[in-house]
Structures are given as C-alpha cells and as structure tokens.
C-alpha positions in Angstrom: 0.0 -15.2 13.8 2.8 -11.8 12.9 1.2 -8.8 13.4 2.1 -7.0 10.8 4.1 -3.2 10.8 4.2 -0.2 8.7 7.6 1.2 8.6 7.7 3.6 6.1 5.2 4.7 3.4 6.2 7.5 0.7 4.6 8.9 -2.4 5.8 10.9 -5.0 3.9 15.2 -5.8 1.6 14.7 -7.9 1.6 15.0 -11.1 -0.8 16.7 -14.0 -1.6 15.5 -16.7 1.4 16.6 -19.4 2.3 17.9 -16.2 5.4 18.1 -14.5 6.2 14.6 -15.1 5.4 13.9 -17.8 8.8 13.1 -19.2 9.6 10.7 -16.4 9.3 7.1 -16.9 6.7 5.3 -15.1 9.1 2.2 -14.2 11.7 5.3 -13.3 8.8 7.1 -11.0 8.4 3.6 -9.1 12.2 3.2 -9.0 11.8 6.5 -7.2 9.6 5.7 -4.5 11.3 2.0 -4.3 14.8 3.9 -3.6 13.0 6.5 -0.6 11.1 3.7 0.6 14.2 1.4 1.3 16.5 4.7 1.8 14.4 6.2 4.4 13.3 3.2 7.0 17.7 2.2 6.8 16.8 -1.3 5.6 18.9 -2.9 4.2 18.1 -3.6 0.4 19.6 -7.3 0.3 16.9 -7.3 3.2 13.6 -7.2 0.7 11.8 -10.3 0.3 9.3 -9.2 -2.3 7.9 -5.9 -4.0 4.4 -6.1 -4.9 2.7 -3.5 -6.8 -0.1 -2.1 -7.5 -1.0 -0.9 -11.7 -4.0 -0.3 -13.4 -3.2 0.0 -17.5 -0.6 -2.0 -18.2 0.4 -1.4 -21.3 3.0 0.3 -23.3 5.4 1.5 -21.2 3.5 0.0 -17.6 4.1 -3.5 -19.4 5.9 -6.2 -19.2 5.2 -7.0 -15.1 5.7 -3.0 -14.7 6.6 -4.0 -10.5 9.7 -6.1 -11.9 10.6 -3.2 -14.0 10.6 -0.6 -11.2 13.3 -2.7 -9.5 15.9 -3.6 -11.9 15.3 0.9 -12.0 16.2 1.0 -8.5 18.5 0.5 -6.4 17.4 -2.9 -5.5 19.3 -6.0 -5.6 18.6 -8.3 -9.1 17.9 -10.9 -6.9 15.1 -9.1 -5.7 11.5 -10.5 -6.4 8.6 -8.3 -7.5 4.7 -9.1 -8.9 2.1 -6.5 -10.6 -1.3 -6.7 -10.1 -4.8 -5.2 -11.2 -7.3 -4.5 -9.2 -8.2 -1.6 -10.3 -8.1 1.5 -8.5 -7.4 -0.9 -5.0 -4.5 -2.0 -6.7 -1.8 -0.8 -4.4 -3.9 -0.9 -1.7 -4.4 -4.6 -2.1 -0.9 -4.9 -2.7 -0.4 -3.5 0.8 -2.8 -6.8 2.3 -0.6 -9.1 0.2 2.2 -7.9 1.9 0.2 -7.9 5.2 -1.1 -10.8 4.4 2.3 -12.9 4.0 4.2 -11.2 6.9 0.9 -12.0 8.9 0.9 -15.3 7.3 4.9 -16.0 8.6 6.3 -16.6 5.0 8.1 -13.4 4.3 9.2 -11.0 6.9 10.1 -7.8 5.2 7.8 -6.8 1.8 7.2 -3.2 0.1 3.5 -2.3 -1.4 3.4 -0.1 -4.0 2.1 1.6 -7.2 2.3 3.7 -9.8 0.3 4.9 -12.7 1.6 7.5 -15.3 -2.2 8.7 -17.3 -0.2 10.8 -19.8 2.1 8.4 -20.6 -0.2 5.3 -20.7 -3.8 6.6 -20.8 -6.3 5.0 -19.2 -7.9 2.2 -20.0 -5.8 1.9 -23.3 -4.8 -1.2 -22.1 -8.5 -1.8 -23.0 -9.3 0.5 -26.4 -6.0 -0.3 -28.6 -7.2 -3.3 -28.9 -10.8 -2.9 -29.2 -9.4 -0.2 -32.3 -7.5 -3.0 -33.6 -10.6 -5.4 -34.1 -8.9 -7.3 -31.0 -11.5 -7.2 -28.7 -14.2 -6.4 -26.3 -14.1 -7.1 -22.3 -17.3 -7.8 -22.1 -18.1 -11.4 -23.4 -20.8 -13.3 -24.7 -21.1 -14.9 -21.2 -20.8 -11.3 -19.7 -23.0 -10.1 -21.8 -26.3 -12.0 -21.3 -25.9 -11.8 -17.5 -26.0 -8.4 -18.1 -26.8 -7.5 -21.4 -26.7 -4.0 -22.6 -25.0 -2.9 -19.5 -22.1 -0.5 -20.3 -19.8 -0.6 -16.9 -19.2 2.8 -16.6 -17.2 4.4 -13.0 -19.2 8.3 -14.0 -22.4 6.4 -14.4 -22.1 4.9 -10.7 -21.2 8.3 -9.3 -24.5 10.0 -11.5 -26.5 6.3 -9.5 -25.5 7.0 -6.2 -25.8 10.9 -6.3 -29.1 10.5 -6.8 -30.3 7.1 -5.0 -28.5 9.4 -1.8 -30.0 12.2 -2.7 -27.3 14.4 -3.4 -27.7 18.5 -5.5 -24.8 19.2 -7.3 -24.3 22.8 -4.4 -23.4 19.5 -1.9 -20.7 18.6 -4.9 -19.4 21.7 -6.1 -19.0 22.4 -2.0 -17.1 19.1 -0.9 -15.0 19.6 -4.4 -13.7 22.8 -3.2 -13.2 22.0 0.8 -10.6 19.0 -0.9 -8.8 22.0 -2.5 -9.1 24.1 0.8 -7.9 20.9 3.3 -5.2 20.6 0.3 -3.6 24.2 0.2 -3.9 24.3 3.6 -1.6 21.4 4.1 0.8 22.0 1.4 1.3 25.5 3.5 1.8 24.1 6.7 4.1 21.6 5.4 2.2 18.7 6.3 3.2 16.2 3.3 7.0 16.8 3.5 7.8 14.3 5.6 5.9 11.6 2.6 6.7 12.8 -0.5 9.8 12.3 -2.2 11.2 15.0 -4.3 12.0 14.2 -8.1 14.4 16.2 -10.0 12.6 16.9 -13.5 13.1 18.6 -16.8 11.5 22.4 -17.2 11.7 25.1 -19.9 13.4 26.6 -17.2 15.8 23.8 -16.6 16.3 21.7 -14.0 14.1 21.2 -10.7 12.5 19.5 -8.3 9.0 18.6 -8.5 7.5 18.5 -4.8 4.1 20.3 -4.3 1.0 18.8 -5.4 0.5 19.6 -9.0 -3.4 19.6 -9.2 -4.3 22.3 -6.2 -5.5 24.9 -7.6 -4.8 27.6 -4.5 -7.0 30.3 -6.1 -10.1 27.6 -5.9 -13.4 29.4 -5.6 -16.5 27.9 -5.7 -18.7 29.8 -8.7 -15.0 28.1 -10.6 -16.2 24.8 -9.7 -19.5 25.6 -9.5 -19.4 26.8 -13.4 -17.3 23.7 -15.0 -19.6 21.8 -17.8 -21.1 18.6 -15.9 -19.8 15.6 -17.9 -23.8 13.6 -18.3 -25.7 17.1 -19.2 -28.6 15.8 -16.9 -26.5 15.0 -13.9 -24.5 16.5 -11.6 -20.8 15.1 -11.9 -18.3 18.0 -13.5 -14.8 17.2 -13.8 -14.4 19.7 -10.8 -16.2 17.0 -8.4 -13.9 14.1 -10.2 -10.6 13.1 -9.4 -7.8 14.7 -11.2 -6.3 12.3 -13.6 -2.2 12.0 -12.6 1.2 10.6 -12.1 2.4 9.3 -9.3 4.6 6.8 -7.8 4.6 5.6 -4.1 5.5 3.1 -1.4 4.8 1.7 2.0 7.8 -0.9 4.3 5.5 -4.1 5.7 7.7 -6.2 8.6 6.7 -8.8 10.9 7.9 -8.2 14.5 11.2 -10.2 14.4 12.4 -7.7 10.7 11.8 -4.9 13.3 14.4 -6.1 15.3 16.6 -7.9 13.3 16.9 -4.7 11.2 16.4 -2.0 14.2 13.1 -0.6 12.3 11.1 1.5 14.5 7.5 1.0 13.2 4.8 3.8 12.5 1.6 1.5 12.6 0.3 -2.1 13.0 -2.2 -3.2 10.5 -5.2 -4.1 12.7 -7.5 -5.3 9.7 -7.2 -5.8 6.3 -11.1 -6.5 4.2 -12.5 -7.1 0.1 -15.2 -7.3 -0.4 -17.6 -6.9 -3.6 -21.2 -5.7 -4.5 -23.2 -4.2 -7.7 -20.6 -3.8 -10.6 -22.7 -1.3 -12.6 -23.4 1.3 -9.7 -19.7 -0.4 -8.4 -18.5 2.4 -6.6 -20.5 1.8 -3.9 -19.1 -0.4 -2.1 -16.8 1.4 0.2 -20.4 1.4 2.6 -20.4 -1.9 2.8 -17.3 -2.9 2.9 -16.9 -0.2 5.7 -19.5 -2.2 7.8 -18.3 -5.8 7.4 -14.0 -4.4 8.6 -15.6 -2.2 11.3 -17.0 -5.7 12.3 -14.6 -7.7 12.6 -11.8 -5.9 14.3 -14.5 -5.3 16.3 -14.9 -1.6 16.7 -17.2 1.2 15.6 -16.7 4.3 13.4 -16.1 6.2 16.4 -13.1 4.1 17.5 -11.4 5.6 14.5 -9.8 8.7 15.0 -8.9 9.6 11.1 -10.0 8.7 7.4 -9.0 8.0 3.7 -11.7 7.3 1.6 -11.1 8.1 -2.2 -12.3 11.2 -3.9 -12.8 9.0 -7.4 -16.3 11.6 -7.5 -17.5 13.2 -4.9 -20.8 11.8 -4.5 -18.7 8.6 -3.1 -17.2 9.9 -0.1 -20.6 11.8 0.9 -22.6 8.7 0.2 -19.9 6.5 3.5 -20.2 9.5 5.4 -24.6 9.4 5.3 -24.4 5.8 6.0 -21.1 5.8 8.5 -22.3 8.2 10.3 -18.8 9.1 10.3 -17.6 13.3 11.4 -16.7 14.8 8.7 -14.2 16.7 10.3 -12.0 13.1 10.4 -11.9 12.8 6.4 -9.3 13.5 3.8 -8.0 16.1 6.4 -5.8 16.7 4.1 -7.2 16.5 0.7 -8.5 13.9 -1.5 -8.2 13.2 -4.9 -10.3 16.2 -6.3 -7.1 18.1 -5.7 -4.3 16.3 -4.9 -5.3 14.1 -7.8 -5.7 9.9 -7.9 -2.3 7.8 -10.0 -4.8 4.7 -10.3 -2.8 1.9 -9.6 -0.5 4.2 -7.1 -2.9 6.1 -5.1 -3.4 3.2 -2.5 -0.3 3.3 -1.0 -0.2 7.5 -1.5 -3.0 7.3 0.8 -1.6 4.9 3.4 1.4 7.1 2.8 -1.6 10.2 3.9 -2.6 8.2 6.9 -0.4 7.2 8.3 1.9 10.5 8.8 -1.4 12.1 9.4 -1.6 10.4 12.7 1.6 11.4 13.1 1.3 14.8 13.0 -2.1 15.1 14.8 -1.5 12.5 17.5 -4.2 9.9 16.6 -4.3 6.0 17.1 -6.4 5.1 14.6 -7.0 5.4 10.7 -9.4 3.5 8.5 -8.8 3.7 4.7 -10.8 2.7 1.7 -11.2 2.4 -2.3 -14.0 2.5 -4.5 -12.5 0.3 -7.8 -14.0 -0.4 -11.1 -15.9 -4.2 -10.5 -18.2 -3.2 -7.9 -15.0 -4.0 -5.0 -13.8 -2.0 -2.6 -10.7 -2.9 -0.1 -11.0 -1.2 3.8 -7.0 -1.5 6.1 -7.4 -0.2 8.9 -4.1 0.4 10.7 -3.2 1.7 14.4 -0.1 4.6 15.0 2.3 3.4 17.3 
C-alpha cells in the first residue's frame, strides 16, 4: 500500500467571536489557507487532485459546498475538485484521513485536507436552529426519539458527565484551563507558531493590520480570574473558562504519495502512520477519544510510551483530563503549545489546525511520533498517528 506523507500544514491565528477575523467571509478565509499550503510547499497548483474540507455549520456563508467555494476564491485552478464533509468537531481531521486514504489506495496522489469555520458569521448550530425556528423540523426523528426518549444530545452535559464519572473537581478543571493559557503564551512568545500561521490582512478601526496572533489567549490569565467565571450549569463544574473558545479560522494540510514527493521534488514533514475512527455512547458523547486511542495504538502495534507528543482537543477540560487518566499518558507531552481553551476551537477547522500545530511541534522539539484525537458530536472520535521525517 502506498504511504501518505504530510508535506506542509498551515492555519490562521484564531479570531475571537466578533473579533479580528469577523470581517472576513469564511470562503475567503478558507482560500487563504489553501493558497498558503500550496505556496509554502512549492507544488504546482495544477497537481492538486482534490480538496477535502471540513465544516460543521454548513449554512449561510458556509453553504453551497464551502470547500468548492474556497477553491474558486483561491489561486487554485478552476479544474480543482473539492468536497465538504461534516464529522462535527473532527471534520477536518477526517478530511486528513480521507485524503490519506485516497493517497494510500493509489487513486489520488496529491490532496489538500482543510477546514473552515467562522463562528462569528455562521453561529454554531445555526444550520439546525434556524430551521427549527421556521417550523421546518427537528433533527431528532421519531425513530431516534424512540431509542433515546427525552434525551437532549448536549456536549455541555457530556462534559459534566465525564467530570463526574472520572472524579474531577472544579479546581482541577480551572487549573487545567490556566495551564492551557500559560503554554499558549509561552509558545507565542517563543515564536513556536510562526511557521504554521498564515498572516491574514484585516481592517481594524485603526486601519489595515495583519492578524498573526491567536486572539483568544489571555496573556493576563490568573487562577483566581478563571475560578471566578460563572458555571454553565449551577450544579456542575464546567465554565466558559474551562471550555474551548468560540473561534473563527481556517487550516490546511497537504497530503501526498511517495511518487508525488519525487515527481514534484517535495520535502515531507511527516508520514501518516495510523488512521482510526470509532463511535460509542452518543449521550456522554465526548469520552470516545479514550477508547479510540486504545484501538489506534493496538492497530499500530504501539504503546502510549512510544508517542512523543499528543494533541487532544480541549473541547472541555474534562476531555483531555479523562484521556490522560485512562491512557496513563505523560501530561508533559500533552498539548505542549496550549489547546483550544486558550487558542480557540473553530469547529470544522480544528482537525487540520491541530495537525498543523502537531507536525510543527514535532519538528521544533525534535520528536518522532505524534498522536492527535478529537471528541465529536454523536459520540465519535478520530485518532491520527504521524511520524516526523
């Protein structure tokens, strides 16, 4: 079977809701990452066989097959195909896996996996809620209601269930949130993100500017400040401070075959070592990365100790904390440059965003194996293991 390689991986710096990227249409935001991954790799744009784009709220400005719209707004030729997929928060991680599967099968040689989400311009869940408000139906069918009577599929509820199940305290969640900001601050100040971030020209009240720093990082974060944030559920433990930030952003990863490396004189960053996706309980929902990781390691013939760095999406603090407890992984290897609590979680863009951070971190820290996993709506999880080369 053909080996799949990552040649380059890029992302925009995150924009807060209503913040510095709020004025950028998501189609144009996606186009910026597509252009950047092609420009930085030096590949001929005509060599791109396909573009796979993750996007969760496919409505409004992200409707009409946003992946194809992004291609048409980019420097890529009009002849470049594209498809848009939704695996909830793991959409663009699945885009990587679909791209790798196409390359590994020999059906395509050069594929861009990408993602985009403007959570400012297309609010989370608006592709469902706007229909509900207009009386156009609800996603929960009679058959689904029969199987899950009275159940609200809620990620917030799932996070609280995980915290209680694994015996966590609010103090533990708050401390984890603070560490996310501290690691993101240190990474930003050390220039750790410079090679992965795509500069975006924006208009501000003060004039034109370039957006290059993740806007969600609280450089003045304190434990006292985090601990004082209002609880989402008065009887729970999770607050907005221990949850991922609403975020605008895009990202892209160039995946190619070994033949394409030679033909186009490309230098790989990483080899894709394992692709896994599993599904479990849709109610607790966010716990599936624990079990998906077990399966991925078993299929790869690896142990957790073999992995040098992990990117576990910080949708809510209980998720990576439960993952650490379940796997026995080393906390010092987890999200070493911070995670979504500080950097933001632009839903459909987060999969390729995390991969950009992971492969660049492996290079920066001279490490070999990296593992990425995401909790996803519906109780699904992806795991991707890569080897830096």
